[in-house]
N, C-alpha and C positions, 0 to 999 in steps of 0.2 A: 399512572404517574409519569411525568416527563423527566427524562434524564438530562442533566446539564453537562456540557463538555467542560473541560478543565478551565478554559478561559472564562466561560460564563460563571462557573463556580467562584473563581477568583474575583470577578467583578461583583458578584452578589455579596461575597464576604467583605469586600472593600466598602460597599454601600452600607452594609450593616455596621461596620466600624465607624463610618462617618456619622451615622445616626446615633450610635452609642456615645461618641465624643460630644455631639451636640446636646444630647440628653444629660450627659454628665455636667456640662457647663450650666445648663438650665437648672438642674436640681441642686447645684452647690453654689449658685450665685447668691450674693448677699441680698437680703430683702430690704426694701424700703417701705414695705407694707402697702404698696400700690397693688390694686386688684390684678393688673396685667402681670406684674412680676410674680405675685403669688400663684397665678395660674400657670405661668411658665415653670415655676418650681414644682408644682404638683404634676404637670405634664412630664417633666423630666423624670420624676420618680416612676410614673406609670410606664413611660417608654423604656427606662432601664430595666424595670421588673419584667416587662414583656420580652425584651431582648435577652435577658438572663434566664428566661424560662420560669420565672416565678409567677404566682397567681396573685 
């Protein structure tokens, strides 16, 4: 296993938080029942579950 230095750890955490914020916007956006929007909502739920350690 590779060890991260403190700066790398902070950068990784910041990236995870940016992805988490994007996933939250996707999963909570209003739907217009368009196929692409529905896919974004579903993807947002999957991403948040993965980032939150859920299965």
